[in-house]
C-alpha positions in Angstrom: 1.3 6.1 -20.5 1.9 3.6 -18.2 4.0 6.1 -16.4 1.4 8.9 -16.4 -1.4 6.3 -14.7 1.1 5.4 -12.4 2.6 8.7 -11.4 -0.9 11.1 -11.7 -3.9 8.6 -11.3 -3.4 6.5 -8.2 -6.8 6.1 -7.4 -6.4 5.2 -4.0 -4.3 8.1 -2.6 -6.4 10.4 -4.4 -9.4 9.2 -2.5 -7.3 9.3 0.8 -6.4 12.8 -0.2 -9.7 14.2 -1.1 -11.1 12.6 2.5 -8.5 14.1 4.6 -8.9 17.2 2.8 -12.7 17.7 3.0 -12.6 16.5 6.8 -9.6 18.9 7.5 -11.8 21.7 5.7 -15.2 20.8 7.7 -12.8 20.9 11.1 -11.3 24.6 9.6 -14.5 25.7 9.0 -15.7 24.8 12.6 -12.8 26.6 14.0 -11.1 23.4 15.5 -7.9 23.2 16.7 -7.2 19.7 15.4 -7.4 21.4 11.5 -4.2 21.3 9.8 -3.1 24.6 8.1 -3.8 24.9 4.4 -0.3 25.7 3.6 0.4 21.9 4.9 -1.6 20.3 2.7 -0.2 22.5 -0.3 3.3 21.1 1.2 2.2 17.9 1.0 0.8 17.9 -2.7 4.0 19.7 -3.6 6.0 16.9 -2.1 3.9 14.2 -4.0 4.2 16.1 -7.5 7.6 17.1 -6.7 9.3 13.8 -5.5 7.2 10.9 -6.3 6.0 11.9 -9.7 9.9 12.6 -11.0 10.8 9.3 -9.3 8.3 7.2 -11.4 9.6 8.8 -14.3 13.2 8.3 -13.6 12.7 4.3 -12.4 10.6 3.8 -15.6 13.4 5.2 -17.6 16.1 2.9 -16.3 13.8 0.4 -16.2 13.3 0.4 -19.8 17.0 0.8 -20.4 17.4 -2.6 -18.8 17.8 -5.9 -20.7 14.8 -7.7 -20.6 15.0 -10.5 -18.2 15.9 -13.9 -19.5 15.3 -17.3 -17.7 18.2 -19.0 -16.5 17.5 -22.7 -18.1 15.4 -23.9 -20.7 11.8 -25.0 -19.9 10.5 -28.7 -20.4 7.9 -28.8 -22.8 6.5 -31.9 -21.0 4.3 -30.9 -18.5 4.3 -32.4 -15.1 2.0 -33.2 -12.2 1.6 -30.5 -9.6 1.4 -32.5 -6.3 -1.2 -32.1 -3.8 -1.5 -28.9 -1.9 -0.8 -29.1 1.8 -3.4 -28.1 4.3 -1.7 -24.9 5.1 -1.6 -23.8 1.8 -5.3 -23.6 1.2 -7.1 -20.4 2.2 -9.1 -21.3 5.3 -5.7 -21.9 7.0 -4.3 -18.6 5.8 -6.6 -16.6 6.8 -6.7 -18.1 10.2 -3.0 -17.7 10.9 -2.6 -14.5 8.6 -5.8 -12.7 10.3 -6.8 -14.6 13.8 -3.5 -15.4 15.1 -2.0 -12.1 15.0 -5.6 -10.6 16.2 -5.4 -12.7 18.8 -2.2 -11.9 20.3 -2.8 -8.3 20.2 -5.9 -8.4 22.0 -4.6 -10.8 24.9 -1.8 -8.8 25.6 -4.0 -5.7 25.7 -6.9 -7.1 27.5 -3.5 -7.7 30.2 -2.0 -4.4 30.0 -5.5 -2.6 30.0 -6.5 -4.6 33.1 -3.7 -3.8 35.0 -4.0 -0.2 34.4 
């Protein structure tokens, strides 16, 4: 059951493809040269259902054939205290390092590149 959900009902890809198909249909009706031929869209769908779906079932088959993962050590029944988190493992520093820092680097480099042009 999960294989079918994984291979057929991936909501994100369905929404993206539907959006792309509708925008392409509008371009095609307007006679734009930016429209992708209908046969190409059918080929993309054929690749999706001809490659992705069978590979999902093959992967699930081999996954179910494997032995379950066993923990290499025995867990202790006595709970231990979890140490206090470092400052960089809290949400705000993670947001800054994961988002603002790369954006700032790219922005500065693009700023200098576009100013030199």
